[in-house]
VOPAGU-2260 file (C-alpha; in pm, 1 decimal, decimal comma):
REM VOPAGU-2260
SITE   aa  ch    i         X         Y         Z
SITE  UNK   A    0    2268,7    7723,1    4967,2
SITE  UNK   A    1    1919,5    7752,9    4818,9
SITE  UNK   A    2    1878,7    8075,9    4624,8
SITE  UNK   A    3    2250,8    8133,4    4567,2
SITE  UNK   A    4    2338,0    8194,5    4203,1
SITE  UNK   A    5    2589,2    7971,9    4030,7
SITE  UNK   A    6    2897,0    8128,3    3866,1
SITE  UNK   A    7    2732,7    8083,0    3526,2
SITE  UNK   A    8    2417,2    8258,2    3645,0
SITE  UNK   A    9    2618,8    8546,6    3791,7
SITE  UNK   A   10    2808,8    8581,4    3466,2
SITE  UNK   A   11    2484,7    8589,7    3271,0
SITE  UNK   A   12    2340,1    8851,8    3508,0
SITE  UNK   A   13    2651,9    9066,9    3461,9
SITE  UNK   A   14    2626,3    9048,9    3083,1
SITE  UNK   A   15    2256,1    9137,7    3097,8
SITE  UNK   A   16    2329,0    9437,9    3319,6
SITE  UNK   A   17    2594,3    9556,3    3074,5
SITE  UNK   A   18    2353,9    9526,1    2782,1
SITE  UNK   A   19    2088,5    9721,2    2970,3
SITE  UNK   A   20    2340,7    9991,3    3054,9
SITE  UNK   A   21    2447,0   10008,2    2689,6
SITE  UNK   A   22    2082,9   10041,6    2584,0
SITE  UNK   A   23    2045,3   10333,4    2826,1
SITE  UNK   A   24    2351,0   10502,6    2675,9
SITE  UNK   A   25    2216,5   10456,4    2322,9
SITE  UNK   A   26    1883,3   10603,7    2429,8
SITE  UNK   A   27    2054,4   10900,9    2592,9
SITE  UNK   A   28    2264,5   10961,0    2281,2
SITE  UNK   A   29    1956,3   10955,3    2059,7
SITE  UNK   A   30    1778,4   11197,1    2290,5
SITE  UNK   A   31    2076,7   11433,6    2288,4
SITE  UNK   A   32    2092,2   11418,7    1908,4
SITE  UNK   A   33    1721,0   11492,8    1888,6
SITE  UNK   A   34    1759,7   11791,7    2119,8
SITE  UNK   A   35    2049,1   11918,8    1909,1
SITE  UNK   A   36    1841,6   11895,2    1589,5
SITE  UNK   A   37    1544,7   12075,7    1741,5
SITE  UNK   A   38    1746,7   12333,4    1932,5
SITE  UNK   A   39    1610,6   12213,3    2265,1
SITE  UNK   A   40    1945,4   12112,2    2406,0
SITE  UNK   A   41    2075,4   12317,3    2695,8
SITE  UNK   A   42    2424,2   12459,2    2678,7
SITE  UNK   A   43    2642,2   12380,5    2977,0
SITE  UNK   A   44    2765,8   12702,7    3136,9
SITE  UNK   A   45    3131,9   12789,7    3116,1
SITE  UNK   A   46    3293,7   12629,0    3413,6
SITE  UNK   A   47    3467,0   12727,2    3725,0
SITE  UNK   A   48    3840,6   12759,3    3726,1
SITE  UNK   A   49    4026,3   12958,6    3460,2
SITE  UNK   A   50    4317,0   12776,7    3301,3
SITE  UNK   A   51    4584,2   12995,0    3460,4
SITE  UNK   A   52    4456,7   12911,6    3811,4
SITE  UNK   A   53    4503,3   12534,6    3777,6
SITE  UNK   A   54    4778,9   12370,7    3980,7
SITE  UNK   A   55    4949,3   12049,6    3877,2
SITE  UNK   A   56    5137,0   11884,4    3593,0
SITE  UNK   A   57    5025,6   11990,3    3247,3
SITE  UNK   A   58    5000,4   11705,3    2997,4
SITE  UNK   A   59    4942,8   11746,6    2624,0
SITE  UNK   A   60    4733,5   11469,2    2468,4
SITE  UNK   A   61    4781,7   11331,1    2118,1
SITE  UNK   A   62    4477,0   11519,6    1987,8
SITE  UNK   A   63    4616,1   11851,8    2110,7
SITE  UNK   A   64    4398,1   11886,1    2419,7
SITE  UNK   A   65    4571,5   11969,1    2746,2
SITE  UNK   A   66    4494,6   11829,5    3090,2
SITE  UNK   A   67    4632,4   11901,5    3434,0
SITE  UNK   A   68    4706,9   11612,5    3670,9
SITE  UNK   A   69    4741,4   11650,1    4047,9
SITE  UNK   A   70    4650,8   11466,3    4370,5
SITE  UNK   A   71    4285,1   11484,1    4466,4
SITE  UNK   A   72    4184,1   11729,2    4740,5
SITE  UNK   A   73    3883,1   11755,3    4976,5
SITE  UNK   A   74    3772,4   12061,6    4777,6
SITE  UNK   A   75    3720,5   11833,3    4476,3
SITE  UNK   A   76    3412,3   11674,7    4635,2
SITE  UNK   A   77    3158,3   11868,2    4427,4
SITE  UNK   A   78    3367,1   11830,9    4113,2
SITE  UNK   A   79    3377,3   11454,3    4166,3
SITE  UNK   A   80    2999,1   11446,2    4198,1
SITE  UNK   A   81    2970,6   11648,9    3875,3
SITE  UNK   A   82    3218,9   11423,3    3699,6
SITE  UNK   A   83    3014,1   11120,5    3797,8
SITE  UNK   A   84    2733,9   11276,1    3593,9
SITE  UNK   A   85    2966,7   11263,6    3292,6
SITE  UNK   A   86    2976,0   10884,7    3308,1
SITE  UNK   A   87    2732,8   10690,6    3095,2
SITE  UNK   A   88    2542,0   10395,2    3238,3
SITE  UNK   A   89    2791,2   10141,9    3100,8
SITE  UNK   A   90    3091,2   10331,1    3240,6
SITE  UNK   A   91    2925,5   10349,2    3582,0
SITE  UNK   A   92    2847,0    9979,3    3582,3
SITE  UNK   A   93    3199,6    9883,4    3480,4
SITE  UNK   A   94    3354,6   10109,4    3744,8
SITE  UNK   A   95    3132,7   10007,0    4037,5
SITE  UNK   A   96    3026,0    9661,2    3912,5
SITE  UNK   A   97    2664,9    9740,9    3988,3
SITE  UNK   A   98    2397,7    9975,4    3862,9
SITE  UNK   A   99    2438,5   10305,1    4045,2
SITE  UNK   A  100    2273,2   10641,4    3981,3
SITE  UNK   A  101    2471,0   10865,9    4214,6
SITE  UNK   A  102    2740,9   10874,8    4478,3
SITE  UNK   A  103    2630,0   10943,3    4833,5
SITE  UNK   A  104    2785,3   11226,4    5030,8
SITE  UNK   A  105    2961,9   10969,3    5250,3
SITE  UNK   A  106    3111,7   10803,0    4941,4
SITE  UNK   A  107    3226,8   11137,5    4803,1
SITE  UNK   A  108    3396,2   11222,0    5133,8
SITE  UNK   A  109    3571,6   10883,9    5143,5
SITE  UNK   A  110    3695,2   10931,3    4785,7
SITE  UNK   A  111    3829,8   11285,6    4833,1
SITE  UNK   A  112    3951,7   11297,4    5195,4
SITE  UNK   A  113    4254,6   11068,8    5174,0
SITE  UNK   A  114    4604,6   11063,6    5320,6
SITE  UNK   A  115    4797,1   11020,2    4990,5
SITE  UNK   A  116    5019,2   10728,8    5089,3
SITE  UNK   A  117    4822,1   10414,6    5168,1
SITE  UNK   A  118    4540,4   10565,7    4963,9
SITE  UNK   A  119    4628,2   10785,4    4669,2
SITE  UNK   A  120    4413,1   10939,6    4398,4
SITE  UNK   A  121    4509,1   11157,6    4103,8
SITE  UNK   A  122    4263,3   11374,7    3913,7
SITE  UNK   A  123    4283,1   11488,6    3552,1
SITE  UNK   A  124    4136,7   11832,0    3477,1
SITE  UNK   A  125    4055,2   11989,0    3142,5
SITE  UNK   A  126    4301,9   12278,0    3123,8
SITE  UNK   A  127    4063,7   12480,5    2908,1
SITE  UNK   A  128    3757,1   12467,8    3134,6
SITE  UNK   A  129    3867,8   12345,8    3477,9
SITE  UNK   A  130    3634,3   12046,4    3456,3
SITE  UNK   A  131    3743,1   11716,4    3608,7
SITE  UNK   A  132    3769,6   11447,3    3341,0
SITE  UNK   A  133    3925,8   11147,0    3516,1
SITE  UNK   A  134    4045,5   10989,0    3839,9
SITE  UNK   A  135    4292,9   10708,4    3908,7
SITE  UNK   A  136    4348,0   10567,8    4257,8
SITE  UNK   A  137    4510,4   10295,1    4458,1
SITE  UNK   A  138    4432,0   10173,4    4809,1
SITE  UNK   A  139    4689,7    9965,5    4991,6
SITE  UNK   A  140    4569,3    9625,3    5113,4
SITE  UNK   A  141    4587,4    9643,2    5496,9
SITE  UNK   A  142    4736,1    9296,9    5553,8
SITE  UNK   A  143    4975,4    9317,5    5255,7
SITE  UNK   A  144    5150,8    9658,3    5245,8
SITE  UNK   A  145    5324,0    9578,6    4915,9
SITE  UNK   A  146    4989,4    9526,7    4736,5
SITE  UNK   A  147    4715,4    9771,6    4644,4
SITE  UNK   A  148    4376,5    9770,8    4474,1
SITE  UNK   A  149    4364,4   10004,9    4174,8
SITE  UNK   A  150    4095,8   10169,8    3963,1
SITE  UNK   A  151    4079,4   10435,9    3692,4
SITE  UNK   A  152    3776,5   10621,1    3558,0
SITE  UNK   A  153    3750,4   10871,1    3271,4
SITE  UNK   A  154    3429,9   11055,7    3178,6
SITE  UNK   A  155    3280,3   10933,7    2852,6
SITE  UNK   A  156    3364,5   11234,6    2625,8
SITE  UNK   A  157    3733,8   11200,1    2719,1
SITE  UNK   A  158    3771,2   10824,1    2684,3
SITE  UNK   A  159    4016,3   10682,2    2424,7
SITE  UNK   A  160    4211,2   11009,3    2416,7
SITE  UNK   A  161    4503,1   10915,6    2642,7
SITE  UNK   A  162    4372,1   11049,8    2973,6
SITE  UNK   A  163    4362,4   10706,0    3134,2
SITE  UNK   A  164    4716,7   10623,1    3023,5
SITE  UNK   A  165    4850,9   10953,5    3156,5
SITE  UNK   A  166    4681,4   10896,5    3491,6
SITE  UNK   A  167    4789,6   10531,5    3512,9
SITE  UNK   A  168    5154,5   10613,5    3442,2
SITE  UNK   A  169    5170,1   10873,5    3717,5
SITE  UNK   A  170    4977,2   10661,4    3964,1
SITE  UNK   A  171    5214,0   10369,9    3901,2
SITE  UNK   A  172    5511,8   10593,1    3975,5
SITE  UNK   A  173    5358,2   10708,5    4303,9
SITE  UNK   A  174    5269,2   10352,4    4400,4
SITE  UNK   A  175    5627,1   10239,8    4337,9
SITE  UNK   A  176    5758,5   10527,1    4552,0
SITE  UNK   A  177    5524,2   10413,7    4830,9
SITE  UNK   A  178    5665,8   10059,5    4821,7
SITE  UNK   A  179    5378,4    9896,5    4635,8
SITE  UNK   A  180    5499,1    9609,5    4417,8
SITE  UNK   A  181    5177,2    9430,6    4321,7
SITE  UNK   A  182    4824,0    9536,2    4246,8
SITE  UNK   A  183    4481,0    9385,6    4205,1
SITE  UNK   A  184    4193,2    9511,3    3994,0
SITE  UNK   A  185    3833,7    9395,8    3965,0
SITE  UNK   A  186    3727,2    9416,6    3601,1
SITE  UNK   A  187    3386,9    9338,2    3455,1
SITE  UNK   A  188    3397,1    9059,6    3198,4
SITE  UNK   A  189    3418,5    9216,3    2852,7
SITE  UNK   A  190    3578,7    9542,6    2967,4
SITE  UNK   A  191    3880,5    9514,9    2740,8
SITE  UNK   A  192    3974,2    9886,2    2764,0
SITE  UNK   A  193    4027,8    9842,6    3139,0
SITE  UNK   A  194    4254,4    9544,4    3082,9
SITE  UNK   A  195    4454,5    9729,5    2816,9
SITE  UNK   A  196    4498,8   10024,1    3051,2
SITE  UNK   A  197    4618,7    9794,1    3329,3
SITE  UNK   A  198    4861,7    9623,8    3091,0
SITE  UNK   A  199    4999,6    9967,0    2998,7
SITE  UNK   A  200    5174,4    9997,2    3336,2
SITE  UNK   A  201    5186,4    9648,3    3496,4
SITE  UNK   A  202    5221,5    9282,4    3398,6
SITE  UNK   A  203    4934,8    9044,3    3471,8
SITE  UNK   A  204    5039,4    8742,5    3678,3
SITE  UNK   A  205    4704,1    8579,2    3757,6
SITE  UNK   A  206    4337,2    8611,4    3667,8
SITE  UNK   A  207    4060,2    8459,9    3878,0
SITE  UNK   A  208    3711,4    8455,1    3732,5
SITE  UNK   A  209    3412,1    8484,0    3962,9
SITE  UNK   A  210    3089,6    8495,8    3768,2
SITE  UNK   A  211    3107,6    8805,6    3548,7
SITE  UNK   A  212    3398,9    8965,5    3737,8
SITE  UNK   A  213    3769,6    8914,7    3672,7
SITE  UNK   A  214    3998,3    8950,6    3974,0
SITE  UNK   A  215    4331,8    9042,2    3815,1
SITE  UNK   A  216    4663,5    9032,0    3998,7
SITE  UNK   A  217    4956,8    9216,4    3843,3
SITE  UNK   A  218    5321,8    9289,8    3915,6
SITE  UNK   A  219    5471,0    9636,2    3892,6
SITE  UNK   A  220    5686,6    9674,9    3584,8
SITE  UNK   A  221    6052,0    9736,9    3660,8
SITE  UNK   A  222    6194,0   10057,9    3524,9
SITE  UNK   A  223    6464,6   10010,7    3263,6
SITE  UNK   A  224    6813,0   10056,9    3413,2
């Protein structure tokens, strides 16, 4: 069809969008550093829930920080919106595969009001402040009950600290208990951390490339007898 981009053109557009997002993150980091040097940076207020009031499984990370993991709840809607603000431009693009500035109220409702079987989501919370720092979820494919689409997101300051692995391990266990044997994940070309996280809990069986997006199919890893 006239006007339709070729796979090569879509791949190029995806790479350009990632570079632009990275440039935005670099600019934001420089601005934050400038504010810190001049004393113009605003301190974030101490946040919401005291550590003793948090419900869920407590997990100690390798760097000594502690998080709490539990299923998402409708009351997490505002926290999810706040957590989205903790994602840099590149993280947002890689999670949603498009440039996005905010989640709509309807999207926030759909992401927090779930039934915890065909659609499950686990949140990770900073035990010291009560702030949400990550979410992992699966959604069962309607015409294939043994397969689900999966995604995991961690706010930028908590990336590469083990939050994603902790979430992925617990989500995989819940998926197995729900009868899910295979999963699919849409990963932006070049997002190696996402592929490593997926490989932490499942085994890739097929990868289909569509422009700048990888459609990965994986098999649940059998527990050792």
